N, CA, C and O atoms as CSV, one atom per row, in Angstrom:
chain,resi,resn,atom,element,x,y,z
A,1,MET,N,N,38.016,5.676,-30.617
A,1,MET,CA,C,37.670,4.402,-29.778
A,1,MET,C,C,37.622,4.478,-28.674
A,1,MET,O,O,36.739,3.954,-27.995
A,2,ASP,N,N,38.787,5.311,-28.130
A,2,ASP,CA,C,38.753,5.688,-26.368
A,2,ASP,C,C,37.471,6.051,-25.987
A,2,ASP,O,O,37.028,5.587,-24.936
A,3,THR,N,N,36.820,6.779,-26.641
A,3,THR,CA,C,35.751,7.573,-26.296
A,3,THR,C,C,34.659,6.771,-26.195
A,3,THR,O,O,33.692,7.065,-25.493
A,4,LEU,N,N,34.762,5.510,-27.022
A,4,LEU,CA,C,33.439,4.817,-27.122
A,4,LEU,C,C,33.649,3.783,-25.751
A,4,LEU,O,O,32.721,3.385,-25.047
A,5,ILE,N,N,34.898,3.500,-25.583
A,5,ILE,CA,C,35.163,2.484,-24.410
A,5,ILE,C,C,34.919,3.322,-23.109
A,5,ILE,O,O,34.544,2.737,-22.093
A,6,ASP,N,N,35.120,4.672,-23.110
A,6,ASP,CA,C,34.884,5.582,-21.684
A,6,ASP,C,C,33.278,5.475,-21.592
A,6,ASP,O,O,32.758,4.982,-20.591
A,7,PHE,N,N,32.570,5.920,-22.591
A,7,PHE,CA,C,31.024,5.990,-22.694
A,7,PHE,C,C,30.603,4.759,-22.183
A,7,PHE,O,O,30.000,4.810,-21.112
A,8,LEU,N,N,30.775,3.688,-22.687
A,8,LEU,CA,C,30.343,2.154,-22.400
A,8,LEU,C,C,30.606,1.984,-20.941
A,8,LEU,O,O,29.796,1.474,-20.167
A,9,LEU,N,N,31.947,2.501,-20.562
A,9,LEU,CA,C,32.361,2.149,-18.800
A,9,LEU,C,C,31.527,2.959,-18.042
A,9,LEU,O,O,31.139,2.520,-16.960
A,10,SER,N,N,31.159,4.129,-18.435
A,10,SER,CA,C,30.497,5.143,-17.717
A,10,SER,C,C,29.123,4.685,-17.576
A,10,SER,O,O,28.512,5.002,-16.555
A,11,ASN,N,N,28.647,4.090,-18.331
A,11,ASN,CA,C,27.294,3.835,-18.415
A,11,ASN,C,C,27.120,2.311,-18.668
A,11,ASN,O,O,26.597,1.765,-19.640
A,12,ILE,N,N,27.739,1.699,-17.451
A,12,ILE,CA,C,27.540,0.409,-17.670
A,12,ILE,C,C,26.032,-0.209,-17.503
A,12,ILE,O,O,25.828,-1.255,-18.121
A,13,VAL,N,N,25.006,0.308,-16.766
A,13,VAL,CA,C,23.805,-0.134,-16.736
A,13,VAL,C,C,23.348,-0.474,-17.909
A,13,VAL,O,O,22.993,-1.600,-18.256
A,14,ILE,N,N,23.352,0.780,-18.713
A,14,ILE,CA,C,22.574,0.844,-19.979
A,14,ILE,C,C,23.171,-0.223,-20.977
A,14,ILE,O,O,22.552,-0.624,-21.963
A,15,VAL,N,N,24.535,-0.675,-20.596
A,15,VAL,CA,C,25.136,-1.450,-21.386
A,15,VAL,C,C,24.455,-2.854,-20.986
A,15,VAL,O,O,24.161,-3.745,-21.784
A,16,ILE,N,N,24.306,-2.870,-19.898
A,16,ILE,CA,C,23.957,-4.868,-19.128
A,16,ILE,C,C,22.152,-4.605,-19.795
A,16,ILE,O,O,21.578,-5.554,-20.330
A,17,ALA,N,N,21.608,-3.522,-19.683
A,17,ALA,CA,C,20.259,-3.596,-20.275
A,17,ALA,C,C,20.176,-4.002,-21.654
A,17,ALA,O,O,19.344,-4.814,-22.057
A,18,VAL,N,N,20.976,-3.478,-22.325
A,18,VAL,CA,C,20.822,-3.630,-23.944
A,18,VAL,C,C,21.130,-5.143,-24.109
A,18,VAL,O,O,20.441,-5.910,-24.783
A,19,LEU,N,N,22.375,-5.520,-23.334
A,19,LEU,CA,C,22.872,-6.920,-23.668
A,19,LEU,C,C,21.747,-8.032,-23.269
A,19,LEU,O,O,21.662,-9.094,-23.886
A,20,GLY,N,N,20.840,-7.672,-22.116
A,20,GLY,CA,C,20.114,-8.407,-21.875
A,20,GLY,C,C,18.957,-8.517,-22.657
A,20,GLY,O,O,18.440,-9.615,-22.862
A,21,PHE,N,N,18.451,-7.345,-23.165
A,21,PHE,CA,C,17.313,-7.512,-24.223
A,21,PHE,C,C,18.032,-7.875,-25.639
A,21,PHE,O,O,17.207,-8.184,-26.499
A,22,ILE,N,N,19.116,-7.901,-25.983
A,22,ILE,CA,C,19.586,-8.788,-27.091
A,22,ILE,C,C,19.414,-10.088,-26.884
A,22,ILE,O,O,18.723,-10.795,-27.618
A,23,TRP,N,N,20.146,-10.567,-25.683
A,23,TRP,CA,C,20.133,-12.118,-25.371
A,23,TRP,C,C,18.602,-12.714,-25.165
A,23,TRP,O,O,18.408,-13.901,-25.428
A,24,GLY,N,N,17.445,-11.828,-24.663
A,24,GLY,CA,C,16.466,-12.531,-24.682
A,24,GLY,C,C,15.931,-12.556,-26.083
A,24,GLY,O,O,15.242,-13.534,-26.372
A,25,ILE,N,N,16.108,-11.760,-26.884
A,25,ILE,CA,C,15.516,-12.092,-28.385
A,25,ILE,C,C,16.245,-13.060,-28.676
A,25,ILE,O,O,15.614,-13.888,-29.333
A,26,ILE,N,N,17.392,-13.370,-28.472
A,26,ILE,CA,C,18.153,-14.657,-29.338
A,26,ILE,C,C,17.709,-15.899,-28.544
A,26,ILE,O,O,17.727,-17.018,-29.057
A,27,GLN,N,N,17.308,-15.673,-27.273
A,27,GLN,CA,C,16.994,-17.111,-26.690
A,27,GLN,C,C,15.285,-17.298,-27.085
A,27,GLN,O,O,14.773,-18.391,-27.326
A,28,LYS,N,N,14.748,-16.335,-27.087
A,28,LYS,CA,C,13.027,-16.425,-27.765
A,28,LYS,C,C,13.098,-17.088,-29.165
A,28,LYS,O,O,12.177,-17.860,-29.430
A,29,ALA,N,N,14.100,-16.890,-30.134
A,29,ALA,CA,C,14.032,-17.111,-31.554
A,29,ALA,C,C,14.377,-18.724,-31.217
A,29,ALA,O,O,13.547,-19.578,-31.532
A,30,LEU,N,N,15.543,-19.073,-30.612
A,30,LEU,CA,C,16.010,-20.373,-30.468
A,30,LEU,C,C,15.086,-21.165,-29.862
A,30,LEU,O,O,15.007,-22.343,-30.209
A,31,GLY,N,N,14.296,-20.679,-28.927
A,31,GLY,CA,C,13.251,-21.489,-28.192
A,31,GLY,C,C,12.161,-21.918,-29.158
A,31,GLY,O,O,11.615,-23.017,-29.062
A,32,LYS,N,N,11.838,-20.968,-30.149
A,32,LYS,CA,C,10.611,-21.086,-31.109
A,32,LYS,C,C,10.917,-22.274,-31.776
A,32,LYS,O,O,10.106,-23.200,-31.800
A,33,THR,N,N,12.132,-22.345,-32.383
A,33,THR,CA,C,12.660,-23.452,-33.609
A,33,THR,C,C,12.564,-24.589,-32.870
A,33,THR,O,O,12.024,-25.521,-33.466
A,34,GLU,N,N,13.049,-24.877,-31.355
A,34,GLU,CA,C,12.977,-26.047,-30.612
A,34,GLU,C,C,11.708,-26.498,-30.433
A,34,GLU,O,O,11.478,-27.656,-30.783
A,35,GLU,N,N,10.651,-25.712,-29.870
A,35,GLU,CA,C,9.400,-26.121,-29.614
A,35,GLU,C,C,8.554,-26.386,-30.929
A,35,GLU,O,O,7.486,-26.981,-30.786
A,36,GLN,N,N,8.900,-26.037,-32.048
A,36,GLN,CA,C,8.366,-26.458,-33.146
A,36,GLN,C,C,8.839,-27.912,-33.699
A,36,GLN,O,O,8.139,-28.794,-34.195
A,37,GLY,N,N,10.264,-27.894,-33.461
A,37,GLY,CA,C,10.826,-29.488,-33.802
A,37,GLY,C,C,9.976,-30.255,-32.879
A,37,GLY,O,O,9.301,-31.162,-33.365
A,38,GLU,N,N,9.912,-30.017,-31.589
A,38,GLU,CA,C,9.352,-31.188,-30.710
A,38,GLU,C,C,7.863,-31.340,-30.993
A,38,GLU,O,O,7.334,-32.428,-30.765
A,39,ARG,N,N,7.156,-30.330,-31.471
A,39,ARG,CA,C,5.816,-30.447,-31.834
A,39,ARG,C,C,5.690,-31.541,-32.569
A,39,ARG,O,O,5.037,-32.548,-32.297
A,40,GLN,N,N,6.566,-31.241,-33.850
A,40,GLN,CA,C,6.492,-32.295,-34.964
A,40,GLN,C,C,6.916,-33.596,-34.709
A,40,GLN,O,O,6.509,-34.490,-35.451
A,41,GLU,N,N,7.630,-33.840,-33.826
A,41,GLU,CA,C,8.073,-35.274,-33.393
A,41,GLU,C,C,6.902,-35.948,-32.618
A,41,GLU,O,O,6.664,-37.129,-32.868
A,42,ARG,N,N,6.289,-35.402,-31.860
A,42,ARG,CA,C,5.193,-36.071,-31.129
A,42,ARG,C,C,4.222,-36.595,-32.062
A,42,ARG,O,O,3.987,-36.118,-33.173
A,43,GLN,N,N,3.660,-37.627,-31.531
A,43,GLN,CA,C,2.639,-38.324,-32.422
A,43,GLN,C,C,1.279,-38.552,-31.516
A,43,GLN,O,O,1.477,-38.610,-30.302
A,44,PRO,N,N,0.317,-38.649,-31.842
A,44,PRO,CA,C,-1.109,-38.771,-30.835
A,44,PRO,C,C,-0.780,-40.265,-30.473
A,44,PRO,O,O,-0.373,-41.182,-31.185
A,45,VAL,N,N,-1.087,-40.212,-29.142
A,45,VAL,CA,C,-1.419,-41.645,-28.335
A,45,VAL,C,C,-2.789,-41.939,-28.349
A,45,VAL,O,O,-3.709,-41.187,-28.030
A,46,GLU,N,N,-2.857,-43.309,-28.819
A,46,GLU,CA,C,-4.259,-43.588,-28.787
A,46,GLU,C,C,-4.521,-44.370,-27.307
A,46,GLU,O,O,-3.768,-45.226,-26.843
A,47,MET,N,N,-5.763,-43.876,-26.678
A,47,MET,CA,C,-6.177,-44.327,-25.398
A,47,MET,C,C,-6.405,-45.777,-25.466
A,47,MET,O,O,-6.929,-46.269,-26.466
A,48,LYS,N,N,-6.019,-46.532,-24.402
A,48,LYS,CA,C,-6.475,-48.067,-24.311
A,48,LYS,C,C,-7.877,-48.213,-23.769
A,48,LYS,O,O,-8.446,-47.392,-23.050
A,49,GLU,N,N,-8.320,-49.262,-24.165
A,49,GLU,CA,C,-9.558,-49.415,-24.062
A,49,GLU,C,C,-10.076,-49.286,-22.673
A,49,GLU,O,O,-11.127,-48.716,-22.380
A,50,GLU,N,N,-9.030,-50.020,-21.605
A,50,GLU,CA,C,-9.421,-49.817,-20.250
A,50,GLU,C,C,-9.521,-48.365,-19.922
A,50,GLU,O,O,-10.517,-48.172,-19.226
A,51,GLN,N,N,-8.865,-47.295,-20.166
A,51,GLN,CA,C,-9.165,-45.836,-19.908
A,51,GLN,C,C,-10.349,-45.294,-20.575
A,51,GLN,O,O,-11.128,-44.453,-20.125
A,52,LYS,N,N,-10.384,-45.955,-21.835
A,52,LYS,CA,C,-11.961,-45.169,-22.209
A,52,LYS,C,C,-13.237,-45.614,-21.344
A,52,LYS,O,O,-14.173,-44.855,-21.092
A,53,ARG,N,N,-13.146,-46.943,-20.925
A,53,ARG,CA,C,-14.486,-47.303,-19.865
A,53,ARG,C,C,-14.232,-47.059,-18.441
A,53,ARG,O,O,-14.958,-47.364,-17.495
A,54,GLU,N,N,-13.005,-46.417,-18.426
A,54,GLU,CA,C,-12.886,-46.375,-16.734
A,54,GLU,C,C,-13.901,-45.388,-16.384
A,54,GLU,O,O,-14.832,-45.771,-15.676
A,55,VAL,N,N,-13.865,-44.285,-16.738
A,55,VAL,CA,C,-15.173,-43.101,-16.060
A,55,VAL,C,C,-15.664,-42.663,-17.156
A,55,VAL,O,O,-14.951,-42.052,-17.953
A,56,SER,N,N,-16.682,-42.847,-17.334
A,56,SER,CA,C,-17.861,-41.936,-18.323
A,56,SER,C,C,-18.333,-40.717,-17.695
A,56,SER,O,O,-18.242,-40.497,-16.488
A,57,GLN,N,N,-18.878,-39.870,-18.617
A,57,GLN,CA,C,-19.435,-38.634,-18.034
A,57,GLN,C,C,-20.530,-38.694,-17.252
A,57,GLN,O,O,-20.608,-37.893,-16.320
A,58,PRO,N,N,-21.680,-39.738,-17.498
A,58,PRO,CA,C,-22.521,-39.817,-16.389
A,58,PRO,C,C,-22.464,-40.344,-15.163
A,58,PRO,O,O,-23.309,-40.033,-14.324
A,59,GLN,N,N,-21.233,-41.410,-14.830
A,59,GLN,CA,C,-20.937,-41.530,-13.656
A,59,GLN,C,C,-20.158,-40.240,-12.913
A,59,GLN,O,O,-20.356,-40.001,-11.721
A,60,ARG,N,N,-19.466,-39.627,-13.543
A,60,ARG,CA,C,-18.922,-38.349,-13.014
A,60,ARG,C,C,-20.098,-37.471,-12.635
A,60,ARG,O,O,-19.901,-36.861,-11.584
A,61,VAL,N,N,-21.239,-37.250,-13.197
A,61,VAL,CA,C,-22.436,-36.287,-12.732
A,61,VAL,C,C,-22.745,-36.971,-11.432
A,61,VAL,O,O,-22.559,-36.450,-10.333
A,62,GLY,N,N,-23.286,-38.311,-11.654
A,62,GLY,CA,C,-24.056,-39.138,-10.294
A,62,GLY,C,C,-22.883,-38.918,-9.115
A,62,GLY,O,O,-23.283,-38.679,-7.975
A,63,GLU,N,N,-21.719,-38.980,-9.322
A,63,GLU,CA,C,-20.777,-38.849,-8.284
A,63,GLU,C,C,-21.048,-37.492,-7.481
A,63,GLU,O,O,-21.398,-37.408,-6.304
A,64,THR,N,N,-20.818,-36.484,-8.350
A,64,THR,CA,C,-20.837,-35.224,-7.900
A,64,THR,C,C,-22.448,-34.995,-7.188
A,64,THR,O,O,-22.601,-34.486,-6.078
A,65,HIS,N,N,-23.494,-35.440,-7.996
A,65,HIS,CA,C,-24.805,-35.299,-7.347
A,65,HIS,C,C,-24.649,-35.960,-5.928
A,65,HIS,O,O,-24.820,-35.254,-4.933
A,66,SER,N,N,-24.380,-37.084,-5.820
A,66,SER,CA,C,-24.189,-37.708,-4.534
A,66,SER,C,C,-23.586,-37.257,-3.460
A,66,SER,O,O,-23.965,-37.511,-2.317
A,67,ALA,N,N,-22.478,-36.466,-3.790
A,67,ALA,CA,C,-21.813,-35.692,-2.995
A,67,ALA,C,C,-22.240,-34.399,-2.436
A,67,ALA,O,O,-21.966,-33.997,-1.305
A,68,PHE,N,N,-22.889,-33.824,-3.265
A,68,PHE,CA,C,-23.769,-32.564,-3.026
A,68,PHE,C,C,-25.008,-33.000,-2.132
A,68,PHE,O,O,-25.366,-32.256,-1.219
A,69,GLU,N,N,-25.662,-34.187,-2.383
A,69,GLU,CA,C,-26.819,-34.673,-1.689
A,69,GLU,C,C,-26.231,-34.990,-0.195
A,69,GLU,O,O,-26.816,-34.530,0.786
A,70,ARG,N,N,-25.009,-35.821,-0.048
A,70,ARG,CA,C,-24.482,-35.947,1.287
A,70,ARG,C,C,-24.242,-34.609,2.093
A,70,ARG,O,O,-24.550,-34.432,3.272
A,71,GLU,N,N,-23.649,-33.716,1.265
A,71,GLU,CA,C,-23.294,-32.438,1.888
A,71,GLU,C,C,-24.460,-31.643,2.300
A,71,GLU,O,O,-24.379,-31.094,3.399
A,72,ARG,N,N,-25.662,-31.468,1.521
A,72,ARG,CA,C,-26.678,-31.149,1.744
A,72,ARG,C,C,-27.435,-31.269,3.216
A,72,ARG,O,O,-27.938,-30.407,3.936
A,73,GLU,N,N,-27.257,-33.171,3.400
A,73,GLU,CA,C,-27.968,-33.779,4.424
A,73,GLU,C,C,-27.534,-33.385,5.648
A,73,GLU,O,O,-28.180,-33.051,6.641
A,74,GLU,N,N,-26.237,-33.471,5.444
A,74,GLU,CA,C,-25.160,-33.015,6.365
A,74,GLU,C,C,-25.470,-31.598,6.959
A,74,GLU,O,O,-25.333,-31.500,8.178
A,75,GLN,N,N,-25.825,-30.608,6.340
A,75,GLN,CA,C,-25.735,-29.173,6.753
A,75,GLN,C,C,-27.637,-29.239,7.323
A,75,GLN,O,O,-28.050,-28.558,8.262
A,76,GLN,N,N,-28.374,-30.030,6.645
A,76,GLN,CA,C,-29.600,-29.936,7.266
A,76,GLN,C,C,-29.626,-30.826,8.849
A,76,GLN,O,O,-30.324,-30.564,9.829
A,77,ARG,N,N,-28.850,-31.678,8.721
A,77,ARG,CA,C,-28.819,-32.164,10.483
A,77,ARG,C,C,-28.074,-31.122,11.165
A,77,ARG,O,O,-28.672,-30.874,12.212
A,78,ARG,N,N,-27.028,-30.392,11.043
A,78,ARG,CA,C,-26.422,-29.372,11.644
A,78,ARG,C,C,-27.752,-28.262,11.843
A,78,ARG,O,O,-28.091,-28.138,13.020
A,79,LEU,N,N,-28.281,-27.715,11.171
A,79,LEU,CA,C,-29.381,-26.826,11.165
A,79,LEU,C,C,-30.519,-27.382,12.417
A,79,LEU,O,O,-31.002,-26.769,13.369
A,80,ARG,N,N,-30.671,-28.583,12.025
A,80,ARG,CA,C,-31.712,-29.060,13.180
A,80,ARG,C,C,-31.302,-29.192,14.470
A,80,ARG,O,O,-32.034,-28.871,15.406
A,81,GLU,N,N,-30.180,-29.642,14.621
A,81,GLU,CA,C,-29.270,-29.651,16.033
A,81,GLU,C,C,-29.064,-28.194,16.592
A,81,GLU,O,O,-29.114,-28.049,17.814
A,82,ALA,N,N,-28.861,-27.229,15.875
A,82,ALA,CA,C,-28.862,-25.750,16.282
A,82,ALA,C,C,-30.298,-25.074,16.429
A,82,ALA,O,O,-30.448,-24.041,17.083
A,83,GLN,N,N,-31.364,-25.739,15.765
A,83,GLN,CA,C,-32.601,-25.336,16.189
A,83,GLN,C,C,-32.906,-25.896,17.637
A,83,GLN,O,O,-33.439,-25.207,18.507
A,84,GLU,N,N,-32.553,-27.092,17.796
A,84,GLU,CA,C,-32.986,-27.753,19.047
A,84,GLU,C,C,-32.253,-27.209,20.126
A,84,GLU,O,O,-32.784,-27.219,21.237
A,85,ARG,N,N,-31.112,-26.733,19.982
A,85,ARG,CA,C,-30.259,-26.197,20.995
A,85,ARG,C,C,-30.892,-24.757,21.454
A,85,ARG,O,O,-30.947,-24.361,22.619
A,86,TYR,N,N,-31.325,-24.107,20.380
A,86,TYR,CA,C,-31.970,-22.665,20.448
A,86,TYR,C,C,-33.154,-22.895,21.222
A,86,TYR,O,O,-33.351,-21.997,22.040
A,87,LYS,N,N,-34.136,-23.958,21.221
A,87,LYS,CA,C,-35.263,-24.254,21.697
A,87,LYS,C,C,-34.805,-24.535,23.097
A,87,LYS,O,O,-35.089,-23.818,24.057
A,88,SER,N,N,-34.154,-25.511,23.147
A,88,SER,CA,C,-33.692,-25.841,24.670
A,88,SER,C,C,-33.189,-24.525,25.635
A,88,SER,O,O,-33.349,-24.413,26.850
A,89,ALA,N,N,-32.569,-23.624,24.759
A,89,ALA,CA,C,-32.141,-22.473,25.318
A,89,ALA,C,C,-33.064,-21.530,25.954
A,89,ALA,O,O,-32.944,-21.024,27.070
A,90,LEU,N,N,-34.197,-21.323,24.917
A,90,LEU,CA,C,-35.267,-20.631,25.347
A,90,LEU,C,C,-36.194,-21.126,26.426
A,90,LEU,O,O,-36.894,-20.406,27.138
A,91,LYS,N,N,-36.132,-22.221,26.457
A,91,LYS,CA,C,-36.967,-23.012,27.547
A,91,LYS,C,C,-36.477,-22.865,28.955
A,91,LYS,O,O,-37.197,-23.050,29.937
A,92,SER,N,N,-35.132,-22.500,29.005
A,92,SER,CA,C,-34.298,-22.655,30.073
A,92,SER,C,C,-34.396,-21.092,30.502
A,92,SER,O,O,-34.572,-20.722,31.663
A,93,VAL,N,N,-34.260,-20.262,29.420
A,93,VAL,CA,C,-34.634,-18.901,29.883
A,93,VAL,C,C,-35.959,-18.313,30.633
A,93,VAL,O,O,-36.127,-17.381,31.419
A,94,GLU,N,N,-36.999,-19.472,29.914
A,94,GLU,CA,C,-38.375,-18.898,30.283
A,94,GLU,C,C,-38.565,-19.508,31.536
A,94,GLU,O,O,-39.474,-18.974,32.171
A,95,LYS,N,N,-37.800,-20.807,32.324
A,95,LYS,CA,C,-38.118,-21.020,33.559
A,95,LYS,C,C,-37.216,-20.274,34.449
A,95,LYS,O,O,-37.541,-20.237,35.636
A,96,ALA,N,N,-36.085,-19.643,34.067
A,96,ALA,CA,C,-35.315,-18.967,35.148
A,96,ALA,C,C,-36.155,-17.889,35.973
A,96,ALA,O,O,-37.161,-17.304,35.572
A,97,PRO,N,N,-35.484,-17.742,37.293
A,97,PRO,CA,C,-36.528,-16.738,37.912
A,97,PRO,C,C,-36.265,-15.375,37.337
A,97,PRO,O,O,-35.214,-15.140,36.739
A,98,THR,N,N,-37.227,-14.451,37.513
A,98,THR,CA,C,-37.083,-13.272,37.068
A,98,THR,C,C,-37.254,-12.256,38.097
A,98,THR,O,O,-37.873,-12.671,39.076
A,99,LEU,N,N,-36.834,-10.894,38.157
A,99,LEU,CA,C,-37.113,-10.023,39.007
A,99,LEU,C,C,-38.508,-9.224,38.859
A,99,LEU,O,O,-38.739,-8.590,37.829
A,100,SER,N,N,-39.338,-9.273,39.822
A,100,SER,CA,C,-40.582,-8.633,39.559
A,100,SER,C,C,-40.398,-7.245,39.558
A,100,SER,O,O,-39.466,-6.765,40.202
A,101,THR,N,N,-41.190,-6.514,38.896
A,101,THR,CA,C,-41.208,-4.940,39.100
A,101,THR,C,C,-41.863,-4.580,40.346
A,101,THR,O,O,-41.594,-3.503,40.876
A,102,LYS,N,N,-42.790,-5.474,40.916
A,102,LYS,CA,C,-43.714,-4.826,41.779
A,102,LYS,C,C,-43.027,-4.736,43.229
A,102,LYS,O,O,-43.708,-4.218,44.114
A,103,THR,N,N,-41.767,-5.183,43.545
A,103,THR,CA,C,-41.079,-4.924,44.695
A,103,THR,C,C,-40.425,-3.937,44.904
A,103,THR,O,O,-39.330,-3.961,44.343
A,104,LYS,N,N,-40.671,-2.925,45.575
A,104,LYS,CA,C,-40.183,-1.322,45.750
A,104,LYS,C,C,-39.113,-1.675,46.622
A,104,LYS,O,O,-39.346,-2.380,47.604
A,105,SER,N,N,-37.948,-1.257,46.367
A,105,SER,CA,C,-36.653,-0.969,47.198
A,105,SER,C,C,-36.980,0.210,47.704
A,105,SER,O,O,-37.574,1.093,47.085
A,106,LYS,N,N,-36.489,0.284,49.201
A,106,LYS,CA,C,-36.690,1.300,50.072
A,106,LYS,C,C,-35.629,2.201,50.237
A,106,LYS,O,O,-34.678,1.879,50.950
A,107,LYS,N,N,-35.679,3.613,49.503
A,107,LYS,CA,C,-34.545,4.432,49.268
A,107,LYS,C,C,-34.011,5.014,50.526
A,107,LYS,O,O,-34.801,5.509,51.330
A,108,PRO,N,N,-32.701,4.995,50.768
A,108,PRO,CA,C,-32.537,5.890,51.732
A,108,PRO,C,C,-32.955,7.279,51.939
A,108,PRO,O,O,-32.892,8.049,50.981
A,109,LYS,N,N,-33.377,7.691,53.079
A,109,LYS,CA,C,-33.613,9.262,53.146
A,109,LYS,C,C,-32.666,10.121,53.413
A,109,LYS,O,O,-32.303,9.937,54.575
A,110,ILE,N,N,-32.091,10.959,52.919
A,110,ILE,CA,C,-30.955,11.968,53.052
A,110,ILE,C,C,-31.210,13.099,53.616
A,110,ILE,O,O,-31.991,13.900,53.103
A,111,GLU,N,N,-30.619,13.313,54.692
A,111,GLU,CA,C,-30.659,14.433,55.694
A,111,GLU,C,C,-29.770,15.617,55.397
A,111,GLU,O,O,-28.611,15.495,55.793
A,112,LEU,N,N,-29.986,16.385,54.972
A,112,LEU,CA,C,-29.012,17.494,54.233
A,112,LEU,C,C,-29.382,18.758,54.912
A,112,LEU,O,O,-30.453,19.350,54.781
A,113,SER,N,N,-28.310,19.132,55.704
A,113,SER,CA,C,-28.164,20.245,56.683
A,113,SER,C,C,-26.943,21.221,55.873
A,113,SER,O,O,-26.155,20.921,54.977
A,114,ARG,N,N,-27.125,22.245,56.464
A,114,ARG,CA,C,-26.037,23.494,56.060
A,114,ARG,C,C,-24.758,22.801,56.215
A,114,ARG,O,O,-24.012,22.606,55.255
A,115,LYS,N,N,-24.512,22.455,57.320
A,115,LYS,CA,C,-23.198,22.052,57.679
A,115,LYS,C,C,-22.705,20.872,56.457
A,115,LYS,O,O,-21.635,21.062,55.879
A,116,LYS,N,N,-23.464,19.791,56.153
A,116,LYS,CA,C,-23.158,18.596,55.536
A,116,LYS,C,C,-22.911,19.420,54.107
A,116,LYS,O,O,-21.864,19.197,53.501
A,117,ALA,N,N,-23.792,20.292,53.614
A,117,ALA,CA,C,-23.696,20.802,52.259
A,117,ALA,C,C,-22.638,21.610,52.199
A,117,ALA,O,O,-22.204,21.545,51.049
A,118,VAL,N,N,-21.928,22.422,52.919
A,118,VAL,CA,C,-20.754,23.105,52.970
A,118,VAL,C,C,-19.281,22.165,52.938
A,118,VAL,O,O,-18.230,22.450,52.364
A,119,GLU,N,N,-19.604,20.965,53.757
A,119,GLU,CA,C,-18.623,20.107,53.891
A,119,GLU,C,C,-18.477,19.178,52.411
A,119,GLU,O,O,-17.438,18.542,52.233
A,120,GLY,N,N,-19.333,19.155,51.609
A,120,GLY,CA,C,-19.735,18.608,50.308
A,120,GLY,C,C,-18.918,19.341,49.460
A,120,GLY,O,O,-18.171,18.781,48.659
A,121,MET,N,N,-19.018,20.895,49.598
A,121,MET,CA,C,-18.517,21.654,48.476
A,121,MET,C,C,-17.104,21.508,48.587
A,121,MET,O,O,-16.357,21.276,47.636
A,122,ILE,N,N,-16.733,21.659,49.857
A,122,ILE,CA,C,-15.036,21.349,50.225
A,122,ILE,C,C,-14.709,20.381,49.639
A,122,ILE,O,O,-13.746,20.529,48.886
A,123,TRP,N,N,-15.266,19.171,49.712
A,123,TRP,CA,C,-14.530,17.973,49.430
A,123,TRP,C,C,-14.724,17.853,47.492
A,123,TRP,O,O,-13.950,17.242,46.756
A,124,SER,N,N,-15.509,18.340,47.216
A,124,SER,CA,C,-15.453,18.691,45.644
A,124,SER,C,C,-14.493,19.386,45.150
A,124,SER,O,O,-14.060,19.214,44.010
A,125,GLU,N,N,-14.002,20.369,46.083
A,125,GLU,CA,C,-13.053,21.318,45.814
A,125,GLU,C,C,-11.620,20.608,45.608
A,125,GLU,O,O,-10.724,20.699,44.768
A,126,ILE,N,N,-11.833,19.865,46.766
A,126,ILE,CA,C,-10.162,18.912,47.044
A,126,ILE,C,C,-10.313,17.726,45.980
A,126,ILE,O,O,-9.370,17.619,45.196
A,127,LEU,N,N,-11.201,16.965,45.865
A,127,LEU,CA,C,-11.315,15.602,45.197
A,127,LEU,C,C,-11.326,15.962,43.339
A,127,LEU,O,O,-10.932,15.204,42.452
A,128,GLY,N,N,-11.941,17.425,43.179
A,128,GLY,CA,C,-12.130,17.574,41.626
A,128,GLY,C,C,-10.990,17.701,40.748
A,128,GLY,O,O,-9.922,17.102,40.874
A,129,LYS,N,N,-11.332,18.607,39.766
A,129,LYS,CA,C,-9.903,18.927,38.925
A,129,LYS,C,C,-9.298,20.056,39.295
A,129,LYS,O,O,-9.992,20.942,39.794
A,130,PRO,N,N,-8.149,20.212,39.156
A,130,PRO,CA,C,-7.279,21.240,39.588
A,130,PRO,C,C,-8.187,22.766,39.259
A,130,PRO,O,O,-8.958,22.667,38.305
A,131,ARG,N,N,-8.162,23.726,39.750
A,131,ARG,CA,C,-8.631,25.205,39.241
A,131,ARG,C,C,-8.042,25.385,37.891
A,131,ARG,O,O,-8.768,25.744,36.965
A,132,ALA,N,N,-6.905,25.183,37.731
A,132,ALA,CA,C,-6.120,25.406,36.248
A,132,ALA,C,C,-6.907,24.852,35.078
A,132,ALA,O,O,-7.321,25.504,34.119
A,133,LYS,N,N,-7.054,23.541,35.298
A,133,LYS,CA,C,-7.832,22.832,34.493
A,133,LYS,C,C,-9.295,22.796,33.940
A,133,LYS,O,O,-9.741,22.263,32.924
A,134,ARG,N,N,-9.981,23.620,35.044
A,134,ARG,CA,C,-11.345,23.948,34.702
A,134,ARG,C,C,-11.615,24.964,34.104
A,134,ARG,O,O,-10.810,25.881,34.266
A,135,LYS,N,N,-12.548,25.172,33.395
A,135,LYS,CA,C,-13.280,26.418,32.744
A,135,LYS,C,C,-13.567,27.469,33.672
A,135,LYS,O,O,-14.343,27.265,34.606
A,136,HIS,N,N,-12.964,28.669,33.484
A,136,HIS,CA,C,-13.655,29.580,34.153
A,136,HIS,C,C,-14.105,30.968,33.388
A,136,HIS,O,O,-13.440,31.358,32.428
A,137,ASN,N,N,-15.114,31.607,33.790
A,137,ASN,CA,C,-15.663,32.773,33.003
A,137,ASN,C,C,-14.529,34.126,33.315
A,137,ASN,O,O,-14.173,34.368,34.468
A,138,LEU,N,N,-14.121,34.803,32.333
A,138,LEU,CA,C,-13.431,36.020,32.275
A,138,LEU,C,C,-14.056,37.046,32.060
A,138,LEU,O,O,-14.333,37.078,30.861
A,139,ARG,N,N,-14.515,38.102,32.701
A,139,ARG,CA,C,-15.191,39.097,32.487
A,139,ARG,C,C,-14.532,40.183,32.052
A,139,ARG,O,O,-15.146,41.224,31.815
């Protein structure tokens, strides 16, 4: 008996899982009998005549059809407005001044002398990447 108690206390997680499983089965069995009793006690309720006349199927279809038509008309109106905005934007773009390709810009003449070329090489060494970070050939 002591070994059984020691076993149950050392494996408390398993004991709780087994007890939960048994409890669920018992609740399920009791719940089914109560639900069956409730179902037998219920009696069909007759609809009042006002409820029967309230909404018929053709009226529902007509309402949904008109709702779809309203939505469609709204979308068409929005589409027309968007097309008008697009056309007006195109007209304003067409009227905007454009740069002509006929105008030639004068390019400045570069006078390159030996001295300026040497200065350029020096400045490229100063402002460029450090020598250690550049690739260089090893022969």
